[in-house]
N, C-alpha and C positions, 0 to 999 in steps of 0.2 A: 343287455336288456332282454328280459324274457318276454314271451308272448303275453303273459299275464300282466306285465307291466306296460305293454304297448297297446293302447286302445285301438290302434288301426291294424295291428297284426301284420300289416304288409310292409312295415318299416323296421329297421334295426340300426342301432347306434354303433359306429365303429370309430376307432382312433386313427387319424390320418395326420400326415405332416404336410403343411403348406407354408411355403416361404420360411422354412426352417423352424416353424412353430407347430407343436403338437396341439391338436384340438379334436373335438368330437364332430363327427359328420353323420348324416342320416342317409342310409342306402336302402334301396328296395330289396325285399326278401325274394329269393328265388329258390324254390324247393320242388321236388317231384310230386306229382299227384297221379296215383294209379287209379284207373277206372276199371272196375270189374263188372261184368254183365252176367247176371244169373250164375255167379261163381267163376266165370271165365275171365281171365285177364285180357282186356281189349287194348289198352294204351297207357303209356306213362307220359304225362305232359309236364314240362318245366313251367311252373306258374308262380305268381305271387299269391300267397294264401289270402283268402277272403272271397266270399261268394263262390265257394267250391261247388256247391250243389247247382248253382246257376251255370257254372262252367261245364260241369258234366252233362247237364240237360241240353245245353246248347251244342256241345260237341256231339252228343248222340243224334241230335236232329240234323246238324249240318253235315255229318258224315254218313247219313242215310240209314241209321239203325232204327230210328223212330220217325213217324210222320207227324206226330203231334202228341199232346198230353195224354190222350187215351191209350197210347201204346206204352206208357210208363206207369207201372203199378206202384213202384216205390223207389226212393232215392235217399240214401243216408250215408253219413260218415261211419266208417267201421267202428263198432263199439267193443270189439274183442280186446280185453285187457292184455291178452297174451300176444297180441300182434304188435310188433315194434312199429313206432311211428304211425299208429293207426289213424291219426288225424290227417295223414296224407293218403288215405285210401277211401274212395267213394264206391259204394255198392249200389248198383242199379238192378232193379227187378222189373223185368218186362211183363207186359200183359200176355195172356195166354196166346193170343193170335200171333204175337211176335215170337214167343218161345217156340211156336209150332213152325216158324219160318227161319231155321238156322242159317239159311243162305244169306240173310241180311248181315249176320255177324261175320260170316266168311267173306262176303263181298266187301264189307268195310275194312277188314284186315288186309285183303288183297289191295284195295285202293290205297291204304296208308303205306303198305310196303312198296308199292309201285312208285308212289310219290317220293318216298324217302330214298329210294334207290335209283331214281331217274329212269324208271322202266317204261315210261310212256312218252310218246311224242305229243306235240301240241294238239293235233287233231284228235288223237285217241283220248287225251285228257278231257277235251270238251265233250266228246261223245259220252264219256263216263258220267259227266254232270247231267246230261240230258236223259240218261237212264233213270236217274233219281228225281229229276225235276224238269218238266218241259219248259220251253221258252215262255216268257211272260206275254200275255195277250196284247197289252198296250204299253207303249213307252211313256214313262212319267216325265213330263217336262216341268222343271222348276223355274220359278222367278229368279232372275240373276241376283236380285238383292238378297233373297233367301240363301242362295248358294254362298255368296261372299260373307254372309253373317255367321254361318255355321261354325267355322273354325274357332272364332272368338267365343262363341257360346259353348263349344266343346271345352275350351280351355278353362272356363269358369267351373266346370264339374270335374276337374282333374286335380284334386287337392294333394294327392300323393306325388304327382309329377311336380307340383309346385315346390314340394319339400325335397325331392330327390333329383329331379331332372332325368329319371331313369325308367319311366313307365309310359306305356302307350295308353291312349284313351279311345273309347268307342261310345257313341251315343245314338239313340233313336229319336227322330223328330217327325212331326207331321209335315205335310207339304208347306204349311205356313210358318214352320220354324219353331213350333211348340215342342219343348223338351218332354220326352216320355220316359226316358231312362238312360243311365250312363254306367260305365264300368271302366276300371283301370287294371292293367296287368303288365308284367314285364314282356309278355309276348303279345304282339298285335292280334294274332289269331285268337288268343285266349280272351282278350278284351272283347272282341266281337262275339265269341261264343257266350261270354258271361251276360252281355246285354240281351242277346237273343234268348238265352236260357231263362233269364228272369221273366221275360214275357211268356215263354212256354209254360213255366211253372205257375204263372198267374192265369193260365188258360186263355191266353190272348195270342194264339198262334194258329195259322201262319200270319205273316206281317205284311199283308197286301197293302200297297199304297203308302207305306212308310219310307222314311229316308234314313239311311245309315251314314253317319259321319265318323271318320277315323283319323287319328293323328299321324298315320303312317302313309307310305306310298300305297298305290293300288296294285297289289300282286294278284296272281291268278287265284290263290286260295281265298283271299278276301272276297273277290268277286263271286267265286263259287259258293261261299257260305251265304252271301246275300241272295243269290239266285235260288238256292235251295230253300231259304226262309221266305221266299216270295217278296222280298224287299223291292220297292220300285225304283229307288235311286240311291247311288253311292257317291258320297262327297269325300275326297281325300286331300290332305295337306300336301302330300308328296305326289310325284308323277306316277303314271301307269306303266306297267310292263307291256310288251307286245302281246303276250298271251292273255293278260287281263283285258286289254282292249278288244281282242278278238272274241273272247267269251262274252263280254258285255254286249257287243254288237249282235252276236248270234242269239243271245238270250233276251234281247229287248230291254236290258237294264240301262237306265239313264246313268251315265258315268261322268262325273265332274272331278277333274284332278288338278293338282298343282294350284290350289286355291290360295292366292296371295293377294292381300289388299282387295282391289276391285276387279282383279283379273283371274281367269281360270281357263282350263281347257275343257271343252264340251266334246265328248266322244260320241259322234252321231253317225 
């Protein structure tokens, strides 16, 4: 099935054998997305196609290249017909103030390299987050009924997961549980960046006082992205890692994990 034939573009039909019977199955698409900033290659993300500009915008914000929509002059998919797989390349143009501060690009590259090569200890990792974003001023406390309701509400806005079982979801809510936006991706970090990036591109950034719900565990990078975006509370279906717990406490982020039925862990 081609992308033109698939209205969701994030799905692909494959032939599988189950119980000795050949049949069609639907799987989530996974392809690389290269993000280039002012002509320089910044990162290659393995993602599910769809909302690529949101993904790039969120990634640039949560990795510290931009502070908000005013720092981003342009964002577009590569249109060069001579470029192979140009649909998998996003070109970001920075505002003049950001272009005049190349240390942002270098700092982001160093941070990504250190994270991928395990070059930082936990304490240093947390200190790197606070270079880009100070701790939140007040901790956001949620009504337990809202916390326990969010995973089910998140599931209702995961249509691709319903068809494949292979995608993560992320959604933004008000403290009363009103849905503001949702995204899906094969990578949990990408799903978070997509939903954050959509708000940034709508000139609704930072995200003070909002709640982020994700279908995955609470890892350090998910908490880091929430803190940088100024999200007040994070709700996860899975458990937290030790470093995620440590960062959330230090940053004043309300963290609710392992939300199952009427129970959850409140990290306070």
